[in-house]
NUDO-299487 format. One line per 3 residues: number of its first residue (from 1); their letters; for each residue x, y, z of N, C-alpha, C. Coordinates in Angstrom, 3 decimals. Example, Ala and Ser with C-alpha at 12.3 -4.5 7.8 and 13.67 -1.06 7.14 Angstrom:
BEGIN
1) AS) 13.190,-5.690,7.800,12.300,-4.500,7.800,13.200,-3.300,7.800; 12.850,-2.250,7.080,13.670,-1.060,7.140,12.900,0.030,7.870
This chain:
BEGIN
1) MKA) -3.137,26.259,11.894,-3.962,25.424,12.730,-3.421,23.993,12.670; -3.206,23.409,13.804,-2.658,22.057,13.882,-3.768,21.032,13.671; -3.482,20.014,12.848,-4.470,18.958,12.582,-4.588,18.060,13.805
4) SNS) -5.803,17.692,14.117,-5.992,16.747,15.217,-5.628,15.350,14.734; -5.467,14.430,15.685,-5.105,13.060,15.319,-6.133,12.432,14.408; -7.417,12.777,14.567,-8.445,12.174,13.727,-8.442,12.759,12.317
7) DRP) -7.801,13.928,12.125,-7.722,14.542,10.797,-6.552,13.999,9.982; -5.519,13.554,10.666,-4.331,13.054,9.971,-4.601,11.654,9.448; -4.298,11.411,8.188,-4.545,10.069,7.642,-3.581,9.033,8.192
10) VIV) -4.035,7.802,8.172,-3.223,6.650,8.547,-2.904,5.897,7.265; -1.635,5.633,7.027,-1.235,4.901,5.831,-1.145,3.416,6.159; -1.821,2.613,5.352,-1.664,1.166,5.417,-0.875,0.784,4.178
13) WFR) 0.357,0.360,4.406,1.281,0.060,3.322,1.202,-1.427,3.019; 0.611,-1.735,1.869,0.533,-3.125,1.409,1.851,-3.445,0.711; 2.493,-4.521,1.164,3.758,-4.929,0.544,3.622,-6.344,0.012
16) DDL) 3.871,-7.325,0.826,3.790,-8.715,0.378,2.415,-9.319,0.622; 1.682,-8.777,1.559,0.389,-9.321,1.961,-0.721,-8.495,1.310; -1.212,-8.962,0.167,-2.204,-8.206,-0.602,-3.607,-8.753,-0.364
19) RLS) -3.972,-8.863,0.893,-5.303,-9.367,1.235,-5.898,-8.477,2.310; -7.202,-8.560,2.466,-7.878,-7.773,3.493,-8.182,-8.582,4.739; -8.518,-9.844,4.549,-8.904,-10.650,5.704,-7.704,-10.857,6.625
22) DHP) -7.964,-10.740,7.905,-6.934,-10.946,8.915,-5.725,-10.044,8.667; -5.979,-8.765,8.409,-4.912,-7.797,8.165,-4.867,-6.842,9.363; -4.004,-7.121,10.353,-4.010,-6.343,11.590,-3.796,-4.842,11.401
25) ALH) -2.902,-4.447,10.506,-2.629,-3.016,10.312,-3.855,-2.301,9.758; -4.521,-2.915,8.809,-5.722,-2.312,8.236,-6.828,-2.213,9.281; -6.986,-3.259,10.072,-7.996,-3.253,11.129,-7.729,-2.126,12.136
28) EAA) -6.486,-2.014,12.571,-6.130,-0.959,13.532,-6.324,0.429,12.936; -5.951,0.599,11.679,-6.127,1.900,11.024,-7.603,2.281,10.956; -8.441,1.327,10.612,-9.883,1.590,10.522,-10.461,1.958,11.881
31) MTG) -9.928,1.377,12.941,-10.447,1.629,14.288,-10.096,3.032,14.799; -9.130,3.712,14.179,-8.740,5.041,14.652,-9.788,6.102,14.326; -10.592,5.860,13.311,-11.556,6.868,12.878,-10.957,7.908,11.946
34) APV) -9.648,7.831,11.729,-8.961,8.759,10.828,-9.109,8.277,9.386; -8.917,9.176,8.430,-8.900,8.728,7.033,-7.790,7.700,6.832; -8.046,6.698,5.996,-7.081,5.637,5.743,-6.611,5.728,4.294
37) ICL) -5.309,5.723,4.109,-4.712,5.673,2.775,-4.152,4.274,2.593; -4.689,3.537,1.640,-4.194,2.191,1.318,-3.184,2.344,0.195; -1.945,1.976,0.445,-0.838,2.282,-0.450,-0.063,1.027,-0.837
40) YVL) 0.253,0.915,-2.119,1.177,-0.099,-2.608,2.294,0.627,-3.347; 3.538,0.285,-3.033,4.697,0.907,-3.679,5.485,-0.169,-4.409; 5.648,0.011,-5.706,6.532,-0.860,-6.483,7.932,-0.262,-6.377
43) DEQ) 8.737,-0.855,-5.518,10.081,-0.354,-5.239,11.097,-1.312,-5.842; 11.587,-0.963,-7.009,12.576,-1.796,-7.687,13.996,-1.301,-7.419; 14.121,-0.253,-6.609,15.426,0.361,-6.383,16.058,-0.031,-5.053
46) SAP) 15.269,-0.133,-4.003,15.820,-0.224,-2.651,16.282,-1.607,-2.236; 15.598,-2.637,-2.683,15.942,-3.990,-2.227,15.720,-4.965,-3.364; 16.481,-6.037,-3.380,16.248,-7.049,-4.409,14.861,-7.647,-4.264
49) LHS) 14.202,-7.870,-5.382,12.860,-8.428,-5.361,12.894,-9.945,-5.417; 14.018,-10.504,-5.693,14.219,-11.953,-5.681,15.472,-12.219,-4.861; 15.588,-13.401,-4.372,16.756,-13.725,-3.552,18.056,-13.578,-4.339
52) QGR) 17.993,-13.700,-5.645,19.192,-13.544,-6.469,19.449,-12.080,-6.827; 18.569,-11.162,-6.415,18.768,-9.748,-6.689,18.324,-9.307,-8.066; 17.570,-10.163,-8.769,17.093,-9.805,-10.107,15.764,-9.073,-10.016
55) QIG) 15.463,-8.317,-11.045,14.157,-7.668,-11.145,13.104,-8.730,-11.418; 11.865,-8.409,-11.114,10.808,-9.391,-11.348,10.547,-9.533,-12.847; 10.193,-10.732,-13.242,9.956,-11.025,-14.644,8.516,-10.803,-15.047
58) AAS) 8.221,-11.123,-16.300,6.901,-10.868,-16.870,5.798,-11.634,-16.143; 6.033,-12.898,-15.813,5.006,-13.688,-15.125,4.721,-13.117,-13.740; 5.767,-12.730,-13.024,5.582,-12.146,-11.693,4.875,-10.804,-11.774
61) RWW) 5.201,-10.019,-12.782,4.515,-8.724,-12.963,3.032,-8.938,-13.275; 2.728,-9.948,-14.088,1.339,-10.252,-14.404,0.601,-10.650,-13.130; 1.204,-11.525,-12.329,0.595,-11.959,-11.082,0.365,-10.765,-10.149
64) LAQ) 1.358,-9.899,-10.050,1.241,-8.719,-9.204,0.098,-7.824,-9.675; 0.020,-7.591,-10.982,-1.053,-6.746,-11.523,-2.428,-7.330,-11.202; -2.576,-8.634,-11.365,-3.863,-9.273,-11.068,-4.179,-9.201,-9.574
67) SLK) -3.177,-9.384,-8.744,-3.371,-9.313,-7.292,-3.750,-7.907,-6.854; -3.134,-6.894,-7.458,-3.473,-5.513,-7.124,-4.884,-5.164,-7.580; -5.288,-5.675,-8.751,-6.668,-5.459,-9.217,-7.665,-6.092,-8.259
70) SLQ) -7.352,-7.285,-7.802,-8.227,-7.968,-6.851,-8.301,-7.206,-5.529; -7.161,-6.728,-5.057,-7.133,-5.948,-3.823,-7.964,-4.676,-3.984; -7.818,-3.995,-5.116,-8.606,-2.779,-5.351,-10.095,-3.092,-5.345
73) GSL) -10.477,-4.197,-5.953,-11.883,-4.595,-5.944,-12.390,-4.841,-4.534; -11.587,-5.498,-3.725,-11.966,-5.752,-2.337,-12.069,-4.451,-1.550; -11.110,-3.550,-1.754,-11.131,-2.270,-1.041,-12.323,-1.415,-1.449
76) SQF) -12.695,-1.473,-2.728,-13.807,-0.645,-3.196,-15.123,-1.023,-2.522; -15.246,-2.256,-2.062,-16.440,-2.665,-1.327,-16.558,-1.909,-0.008; -15.436,-1.385,0.477,-15.411,-0.616,1.720,-15.200,0.877,1.455
79) RQK) -15.438,1.267,0.197,-15.277,2.662,-0.235,-13.858,3.172,-0.026; -12.917,2.291,-0.247,-11.507,2.654,-0.157,-10.877,2.523,-1.532; -9.836,3.298,-1.749,-9.110,3.281,-3.008,-7.676,2.844,-2.729
82) LVL) -7.129,2.023,-3.603,-5.740,1.619,-3.497,-4.884,2.629,-4.262; -3.949,3.248,-3.571,-3.035,4.206,-4.186,-1.800,3.435,-4.628; -1.479,3.525,-5.909,-0.322,2.834,-6.481,0.778,3.840,-6.782
85) RKG) 1.976,3.545,-6.321,3.125,4.409,-6.580,4.315,3.544,-6.957; 5.277,4.160,-7.638,6.505,3.469,-8.034,7.677,4.348,-7.626; 8.689,3.722,-7.039,9.883,4.454,-6.634,10.423,3.910,-5.340
88) AAA) 11.408,4.604,-4.808,12.000,4.196,-3.531,10.934,4.341,-2.443; 10.708,3.270,-1.715,9.616,3.246,-0.737,9.725,4.373,0.278; 10.905,4.626,0.807,11.061,5.676,1.814,10.658,7.037,1.257
91) TVL) 11.031,7.305,0.023,10.690,8.572,-0.614,9.193,8.675,-0.853; 8.605,7.591,-1.348,7.160,7.576,-1.632,6.362,7.745,-0.344; 6.743,7.033,0.704,6.032,7.149,1.977,6.128,8.566,2.531
94) SAT) 7.292,9.141,2.479,7.472,10.506,2.963,6.618,11.498,2.168; 6.617,11.354,0.855,5.817,12.239,0.005,4.318,12.057,0.268; 3.903,10.824,0.527,2.489,10.551,0.808,2.074,11.200,2.121
97) LDD) 2.941,11.178,3.102,2.642,11.821,4.379,2.555,13.337,4.241; 3.334,13.899,3.313,3.360,15.349,3.114,2.155,15.843,2.324; 1.491,14.948,1.578,0.344,15.374,0.746,-0.830,15.803,1.575
């Protein structure tokens, strides 16, 4: 049986913009009526995370962790869960679509 468009989830991939207000992709996803998957991928393999190509340091990781906690708190007010994954973004996105 083929899933209808309203049965297929819509992935909102949070990357650099970890906020809910004025988030066009999240707004559009919510308007579809389909289930929404809010996803953050820590991709340390595919692209440099700093202009110099270095991995992020302890202070940046701390900031990221706090920002993700805040985002999860904001999403929970709308009965949404933030899905956290680590790995190559293309692989993670593909696997998330297959789930």
